[in-house]
C-alpha positions as CSV (number, residue, x, y, z in Angstrom):
1,M,10.8,0.3,16.9
2,L,7.9,1.8,14.9
3,N,5.9,-1.1,13.4
4,L,4.2,-0.3,10.2
5,Y,1.4,-2.7,9.3
6,L,1.1,-2.2,5.6
7,V,-2.3,-3.2,4.2
8,R,-3.3,-3.5,0.6
9,H,-6.9,-2.7,0.0
10,G,-9.5,-5.3,-0.9
11,W,-10.5,-6.6,-4.3
12,T,-12.7,-4.7,-6.7
13,N,-14.7,-5.6,-9.8
14,W,-12.1,-3.8,-11.9
15,H,-9.5,-6.4,-10.8
16,T,-11.8,-9.0,-12.2
17,E,-12.1,-7.1,-15.4
18,R,-8.3,-6.4,-15.5
19,R,-9.0,-2.7,-15.8
20,V,-6.5,-0.1,-14.6
21,A,-7.8,1.7,-11.6
22,G,-5.3,4.4,-10.7
23,W,-7.1,7.0,-8.6
24,A,-10.6,6.1,-9.9
25,D,-13.0,5.7,-7.0
26,V,-13.9,2.0,-7.6
27,P,-15.7,0.4,-4.6
28,L,-14.8,-2.9,-3.0
29,D,-16.9,-5.8,-4.4
30,E,-18.2,-8.7,-2.3
31,R,-14.8,-10.4,-2.3
32,G,-13.1,-7.1,-1.3
33,Q,-15.4,-6.5,1.5
34,A,-14.7,-10.0,2.9
35,E,-11.0,-9.4,2.6
36,A,-11.3,-6.1,4.5
37,A,-13.3,-7.8,7.2
38,A,-10.7,-10.7,7.5
39,T,-7.8,-8.2,7.6
40,A,-9.5,-6.1,10.3
41,R,-10.0,-9.2,12.5
42,W,-6.4,-10.2,12.1
43,L,-5.1,-6.7,13.0
44,G,-7.5,-6.5,16.0
45,Q,-6.1,-9.8,17.3
46,H,-2.4,-9.1,16.6
47,C,-1.8,-5.4,17.3
48,H,-0.8,-5.9,21.0
49,D,-1.5,-2.3,21.9
50,R,-4.0,0.1,20.4
51,P,-2.4,1.4,17.1
52,L,-1.1,4.9,17.3
53,A,-2.9,5.9,14.1
54,L,-4.7,4.6,11.0
55,I,-3.3,6.2,7.9
56,C,-5.1,5.8,4.6
57,S,-4.9,6.6,0.9
58,P,-7.8,8.9,-0.1
59,V,-8.8,6.5,-2.9
60,L,-12.2,4.9,-2.3
61,R,-11.2,1.2,-2.2
62,A,-8.5,2.0,0.4
63,R,-11.0,4.2,2.4
64,Q,-13.5,1.5,2.5
65,T,-10.9,-1.0,3.7
66,A,-9.7,1.4,6.4
67,E,-13.2,2.0,7.6
68,V,-13.7,-1.7,8.3
69,I,-10.3,-1.9,10.0
70,G,-10.9,1.1,12.2
71,A,-14.2,-0.2,13.4
72,V,-12.7,-3.4,14.9
73,F,-11.0,-1.4,17.6
74,A,-12.8,0.1,20.7
75,P,-13.2,2.9,20.5
76,P,-13.0,2.9,16.7
77,L,-9.7,4.3,15.2
78,P,-10.2,7.6,13.4
79,I,-8.8,7.6,9.8
80,E,-6.2,10.1,8.7
81,F,-6.0,10.5,4.9
82,D,-2.7,11.1,3.2
83,E,-2.3,11.7,-0.5
84,G,1.4,10.8,-0.1
85,I,0.5,7.1,0.1
86,G,-2.1,7.4,-2.7
87,E,-2.1,5.1,-5.7
88,T,0.2,5.6,-8.7
89,R,-1.1,8.3,-11.0
90,V,-1.5,6.4,-14.3
91,T,-3.8,9.1,-15.7
92,G,-3.9,8.2,-19.4
93,W,-4.4,4.5,-18.7
94,Q,-6.9,4.9,-15.9
95,G,-10.1,3.0,-16.6
96,R,-8.7,1.2,-19.6
97,L,-8.6,-2.6,-19.9
98,V,-5.1,-4.1,-19.7
99,D,-5.8,-6.1,-22.9
100,D,-6.7,-2.9,-24.7
101,I,-3.5,-1.1,-23.6
102,E,-1.4,-4.1,-24.5
103,A,-3.0,-4.4,-28.0
104,N,-3.2,-0.7,-28.9
105,D,-0.7,1.4,-26.9
106,P,2.8,1.4,-28.4
107,T,4.4,2.5,-25.1
108,W,3.2,-0.7,-23.3
109,P,6.5,-2.6,-23.9
110,Q,8.5,0.4,-22.5
111,F,6.9,-0.2,-19.1
112,F,8.4,-3.7,-18.9
113,E,11.8,-2.6,-20.3
114,N,12.2,0.2,-17.7
115,P,9.4,0.1,-15.1
116,A,11.2,2.4,-12.6
117,D,11.5,5.4,-15.0
118,F,8.5,4.8,-17.3
119,R,6.1,7.7,-17.1
120,F,2.5,6.6,-17.2
121,P,0.7,8.8,-19.8
122,A,0.2,12.3,-18.1
123,G,1.1,10.5,-14.8
124,E,4.0,9.6,-12.6
125,T,7.0,7.3,-12.7
126,L,7.5,4.7,-10.0
127,R,10.5,6.5,-8.7
128,E,8.3,9.6,-8.2
129,V,5.8,7.4,-6.4
130,Q,8.5,6.0,-4.1
131,T,9.8,9.6,-3.3
132,R,6.4,10.8,-2.2
133,V,5.6,7.6,-0.2
134,L,8.9,7.9,1.6
135,S,8.2,11.5,2.4
136,A,4.9,10.6,3.9
137,V,6.5,7.8,6.0
138,E,9.4,10.1,7.2
139,T,6.7,12.6,8.4
140,L,5.1,9.8,10.4
141,R,8.5,8.8,11.9
142,Q,8.8,12.4,13.1
143,R,5.5,12.1,14.9
144,F,5.8,8.6,16.3
145,E,8.9,6.9,17.6
146,R,7.6,3.5,18.8
147,G,4.4,1.5,18.6
148,D,2.1,0.3,15.9
149,L,0.8,2.2,12.9
150,I,-1.6,0.9,10.2
151,L,-1.2,2.1,6.7
152,V,-3.9,1.2,4.1
153,F,-2.9,1.8,0.5
154,H,-1.9,0.2,-2.8
155,A,0.4,-2.3,-4.3
156,D,3.0,-0.2,-6.1
157,P,3.4,2.4,-3.3
158,L,3.6,-0.4,-0.8
159,R,6.2,-2.3,-2.8
160,S,8.2,0.9,-3.3
161,L,8.3,1.6,0.4
162,I,9.5,-1.9,1.2
163,A,12.0,-1.9,-1.6
164,H,13.6,1.3,-0.2
165,F,14.2,-0.1,3.2
166,L,15.5,-3.4,1.8
167,D,18.0,-1.4,-0.3
168,M,16.3,-2.8,-3.5
169,D,16.2,-0.6,-6.5
170,V,12.6,0.4,-7.4
171,A,13.2,-1.2,-10.8
172,H,12.9,-4.6,-9.1
173,L,9.8,-3.9,-7.0
174,Y,7.7,-6.4,-9.0
175,R,9.7,-9.2,-7.4
176,L,7.6,-8.4,-4.3
177,R,4.2,-10.1,-4.3
178,V,1.5,-8.0,-2.6
179,E,-2.0,-9.4,-2.9
180,T,-5.3,-7.6,-2.2
181,G,-6.2,-7.8,1.5
182,S,-2.6,-8.8,2.4
183,I,-0.7,-7.5,5.4
184,S,3.0,-6.8,5.5
185,C,5.0,-5.5,8.5
186,L,8.0,-3.2,8.4
187,S,9.8,-2.2,11.6
188,L,11.7,1.1,11.6
189,P,14.0,2.5,14.2
190,P,13.2,6.1,15.4
191,A,14.2,8.8,13.0
192,G,17.8,9.8,13.6
193,S,18.5,6.8,15.8
194,T,22.2,6.3,16.6
195,E,21.6,2.8,18.2
196,R,24.3,0.6,16.9
197,F,22.1,-2.2,15.5
198,A,19.0,-0.2,14.8
199,R,18.1,-1.2,11.3
200,P,14.9,-1.4,9.3
201,R,13.5,-4.9,9.3
202,L,10.9,-6.6,7.1
203,E,9.1,-8.7,9.7
204,F,6.8,-10.4,7.1
205,L,5.6,-9.8,3.5
206,N,2.2,-10.5,1.9
207,L,0.6,-12.3,4.8
208,T,-2.7,-13.8,3.5
209,E,-3.5,-16.7,5.8
210,H,-6.3,-14.7,7.3
211,L,-8.0,-14.6,3.9
212,R,-8.1,-18.4,3.5
213,T,-10.2,-19.2,6.6
């Protein structure tokens, strides 16, 4: 099986402000840096073999998290950047406070009525996000059949990937809790596998115990 360790990047000041980040290059704050360090330690202890690759969203908060993770291995893991697992493009809402959007944008209720097909202003829908994330992961499955991969990215792309392999419609992805600094693990059979019982498995979701110590 190919084990995907799915890491959500660490906390930023924009989370505290409740500001929509999107693809903005917002750095990790002190809490986020501590989360990245704790996540790196956990992965260093629990990846039984050296990971095959460290794949990262090009957005700054994910890059900074991945740099800390890569450094825990000897020799350090090089980082591969992949826009396919980048954050949701929320273009028109990027940088805005959630309270401001809620109070002043008439499309805000539409997002909750139909989150899967709601198009963020000048941006993407969550179905489109899921399509590109799946394409990126299928490319990885062509490169690697078995072993451990670490992917560092963002909540909605991460949820959409898990939802697909659980046969859950993307409309329900907000039922999945994915905190900053959390680790989830998805095991996938080799691409094109004909093994009788070779099915995707969610090994665990939103592991955060390493953040509490």
